[in-house]
N, C-alpha and C positions, 0 to 999 in steps of 0.2 A: 502493500499498499504506499509505504514512505517513498520507495524508489520511484514508482508509477506518478506520485504528486509531484517530486521534484523534478521528474523528466518534462512533466506536461507545463510544470510553470517554468522550465527552461527554453522551453518553444514558444513562450508566449501568452498561453492560455490564462484568463482573469483568475485570481485566486480562490475566489468564493465558488465558482462554478467547479473549478479543477477538484477541489476538495469534496464538494458534494456529488460529483461525478464518479471521482473514486470509489467514495462510500458506497454509491448505488450500485456499481458494478459487482465489485469485491463483496458487499452484502447480500446482494441477490444470488451471485454464484454460490456463496458459501452456507446462508440460511434462508434463502428465499425471499420474497416480497414481504413477507408477515412482520421480519425483523423491523420494518418501517412503520409499523403500525404505532409504536412510541412516539414517532417522531413531533406528532401534533401538541402532545403533552409537553415535550423540552422544550417547543417554539413558544408554548403558552408560558412555561415558568421563567423563561429569559424575557418576554415580555411585561411579565409581573415584577420584574426584578427591579426593587426602587433605588438597589447599589449603583446598576448601570444608566440609571436617570440622571447622573451625575455626568455622564462624558458628555451628551448634546449640551448641555447647559455650561459647561465649561468650554466647550467648544465654541459657544455663542460668545461667552465671554471676552475668549480671545479674538475672535472676527472682529467684533464690536471697537475691541482697542486697537485692533492692528488697523482699520479705518478712521482712527482719530487721529492719525500722525502721532500717536505717542512714540515709536521708535525713533521717528527721527526728530522731535524734539529733544528727546534723551541723548540721543547719540550727539547731534550738535552742540548742546549745551557742556556735556561731560569731556567730547575732544576739545572744546577751548579752554576747559579746567585742567584736562591733565597732558593735553596736548605739547605744551612748554618741555616735558620730558621724553627722553629718548624710547620712543615706544609707547608713548603716551595712548596714541590714537587707536593700538592694539590692546591696552590696557582697559580704556574706557571701553571698547568694544566687549570686552569681555564682562565687565562689571554692568553694561546695559542686556548682554545676552543673560546674565542673571535676573535681573531685575524682570525682562519681560519673560524668562521662563517662568517666576514666581507670580508673573500675573496673568500669564496668557497661557503657557504650557502648550503653546501650538509650535512645534519645530520649524515648518514649513515657513509660517509666517515671519518668525524670528530671523531665519535664514535668508529669506528674500529681502526683507526690510533693510537688513544690515548689510547684505550683498550691495543694494540699491544706494544705500548713503554712505557706508564707512569705507566698502572698496575703493571707489574715484576719490576718496579722500586720502586713502592711504597710498593709492598710485600715483596722485599728485606730488605729495611729498616724498616719493621716491622709495616706498617700503619697498622690501624683498617680496616679491609677488607671491612665492610660496609659504612666507610667515602669513601674509594680509589673508590669503586664501584659507589657511589651516585654521587661525585665528576666528574667522566668521563661520566656518563650519563648526568648530568645537563650541563655540559660545553658543551658536543656534540650537544646538543640539544638549543644553544643560537642561530644557524644558521636559527630558525623558526623566531626569532624577529629581529636581528641584520640585516641592510640593507647590500647586496642585498639578500630579501628574497623570495624565491620563493612561500611561502604564501601571501605575501604582493601583488605580481602580481596578482595572482589568483583574490586576493580580489579587486584590483583596476580595473580587469576587470569585476567580477561579480556585484560589487556596482556602476560603473561608473564613478571612481575616479582616479584623476592623480596620477599614482605611483610614481611620485617623491615626490608628497605631504605626502602619506603614508610613505616611506623612511625616509622624515625628522622627522615626528611624533614619527616614531619608535624609534628613537636615545635614547632620553630620559628614557625610559623604559626599553629599553636594557641595558644602563649604570647602571640604578639603580640597575637592577637584578645582574649584574657583583659584584657591590659593595657588594648586600647582601649576595651572594656568600662565597666571599672573608670575609665578618664578620663571618659570620658563623663559617668557620673553624677556625679563629683566636678565637671565642669564645670556640669551642671543645679544642682547642689546649692548650688555658689559664687554663680552666678547669681539663684537663688531656693530658699532655704534651706527653704521654707514647702511645697516639692514632694516633699520628703523628709525630714521634722523627726526628729531624734533620738529614742531612745528613753529612758524613765525611768532613772534608774541604778537597777542592781540593788543589793540589800544585800547581796549574798553578796562576799565579800572579793574583791579582783583576782586572786590567787593561786589562790583555789579555783576561779574562772571558768576560769582558763588550764588549771589542772590538769583540768577536765572537758572542756574544748577540745580536749586532748592526749588524752585516753583516748576519743573519739569520732574523732579524727583519724588517729591512729597505726596502729590496724588495718586500715582501707582503705588507707594508704600501704604498708603492708608488704606488703598484696596486690598493688597495682600493682609494688611493686618486684619481687615473684617474678615477677610476668606479662611486664612489659616487662622487667626487668633479664636473665632469660633469655634472651630472643630478642635484645637487645642485645649480651650477653657471647659469644651464639654458643652457649650451652650446649644450647639447645631451639629448634626450629621454631616458628612460629605454631601450628601446630596442637598439638603437645606440650605448649605454654604455656597454651593454653586450655585442656587437661585440667587443668593444674596449678592454674588458675583456677578451673575447678568444684569442685576439691578444698578450695581454700582459701575459696571461695565458705561450703562447708559447714561449716569449721572455725571461720569466722567467725560464722555462724549459732549454732553449738554455744556460743562467747563469749558471744554476745548471750543466750544462754538461749532462741533460738526454733527450735531443729532440732527437728524430728519427722517422722516418715516419712510421715505427712499433707501437711506442707510440700514435702519432696521430692517426692511424686506430683503433687502441684497444679504444682509448678515446672516438672516435667518434660514435666505436659501442655501447660502453656502454652509451652513450647520448642518442642515437636511442632507446635503450632497454627501459630506463628510460623515455623518451618523449612519447614513443607510450604508456608506461603504464598510465602517466597522462592523454593524450588524449583520449584513451579508456573509462577511467572513465568519463571523460569529456562528449565522447557521449552519454555512458548509462546514466549520469545523465541528460543530456539536454532532454532524451526520458522522464524518469521518473518525470521531472518537467514539460515539455509539458502536460503528460499524467493527472499529478495532476492540472493543471493548467486549462486546458480546460474541465474537468469534475467537475469546481466549487470549488475543494477544498482549493484553496488559497482564495477564499472570505468568505468562511466560517470560515477559520483559522484565516483571517484578522479581521474579525468582533468579534470573540471570544477575541484574544489578543487587540483589542483596548478597549473592555470594563472589561478588567480586573483593579482591585481594584488598587488604587496607580497610573493609569495611566504610565506616562512614568518609574517611579521607578518600578512599579508593572513589566512593560513588561523589563526592563532592568535585573531585577534580576532573573526574570522566564527566559529569553533567557540565559543567563550566566550560571544558573542551569544546564539547558537543554544541552548546548554544552558541560560543563563539563561531565555531565553523558555520552552523546554519545561517546566523546572523550575514554571513557574506551572500547569501543567496535568497532568503526568504525575510519578510517584515516581521517586527515586533508582534504584532496583532497574532500572526499564524501561530509563531512559537508559543504566545502566552496560552493560546485557547487548543493546541492540539498538543506540544510537548510538554507543558508543564502539567497538565493534569496527569500524565502519564506517571511522573516522576516524584509528584505529590505523597502518594501513599508509600513510596520507598523511604523519603526522605523521614515520614512520621513515623516508621517503621524502625528506621535506624535511629531515633530520639534527637533529630536536627530540631532546632529553635524554626520554626516555620516563617517569623518574622523576618529573622537573620537571611534565610535560605531565598526570602521573595526579592530583599535587597539586594543580594548576589545575584539574582536573576536578572533584576532591573538594571543594575549599573552595567552588567556583562550586555545585556541588550541594547545599552545605549550606545556600546560600540559599534552597532549593526546600522546605524545612520551615516556611521563613518567611514566605515570598511570596503574599499572597493572590490568586485566592480558595481556593486549594487547598493551602495550607500545613497540614502535618500538626500540627504543634507548636500552631497555631492552634485547632484543632478540639481537640485534648488540652486546652488549658487552657480553653476555652470549655464544655467537657464537665463540669470540677470548679468553675468558678467559680460565686459567687452571683449571684443574678438582677439584683444591681445594676451587674455588670460587662457592658457591651454590646458586640456583636460588633464595632461600631466603634471601642471603647476597646481592644481588641487589635490590629484594623488599624493604627490611629495609632501605638500604642506600639512596633510593631516596628519603623515605617519607620527610625527613626535607626540602629537596629541591623543592619538590610538594608545601608545606606548605607555602616557601618562593615566589614562584612562585603566588601562590592564594593570598600573601599578597600585592603583585603588582597589580595583577589584581583588588581587592580592593580599592587600592589607586588610580588607574584609575578611577574606577567606581566613587568612592565620592568625588576624588579631581583632577578633570582633570587639574585644574589651575596650578597644582606642574608642568605637563608635557607641559606646552601651550597648552592646547587643548581646 
């Protein structure tokens, strides 16, 4: 089943229909058409799942904020503030990427926004192309691990864990990743300042620049405080806080004088498109996992994984390697809905903390956005980059950031106590 699905995906068939089609063929062949009598009940349980309601609401929040020119204002003011340092524009890009991650959580929107605004600025001031491309792709993918993250909501549902607990657990690894990114840029500029020269000094007084930066930063910070604060304080569930985030995004749009009913309609339309894609994949993955389980595949795999040498550590190292390799070829949504449910019972049987396991998977899946040949962030940036940027520039630029991400995965794996896990 897995081989057939991967071959069809490599041939370019749509993900949702690939998994559903493979499930149908193998299910009918192995058990007969009666196997799919349970499918309507599975679809109904998905549609009644209140945790999954948070996905379209957070997507809506992200799309609205994208249309408010929030990223543009943040990048412009932060670049003026940090631009006088070597590597200052790159550092400001990472900080803005972190703010966008915490306020929108939409990777594509973050990469595209920074590719349109930050990349021309870095190229104008003679930044190294590879460093500029790597910085934008890496900072754009922070939305995968920094709450509110769509992948954490999906993993919370798949593993049966409170999403609020996952949001709390993801904060420390996310902050470490930001620090490592900034540290890498400082290291590069110390070794060779010509790779990231400072911008010319702004004529505006420093006090005015700080004031402008604060005006740009405080509204999204307030939104982050409302959304994450309500979850961490136990005032609201993630689903309720996602609704708060949607309302907050509309209020910010009004504050930035970008609100219109046309904007709301376009945001809702884009939300429906993205949500439909996620749930179509979920339905296909549900059919796939149902066929895999009912034909005995999960039992065979569980027995094999439990017999691995090294027990817990053998299982963890193998699963992290498998998820990393699969991330080169398929999206995090498919991995979350198909691979993770198969691994979860084994992790529980081996006594592994499921919150720790979920954060390990989330951090590992973040690299799937950067790894060639199918890293989505690479495609997003290539789509908006000027012709002078070659695909090889983007591929080479992300390599150091992939290594930094793997460093955090290793730290999470072998030193979970550092992160309170």
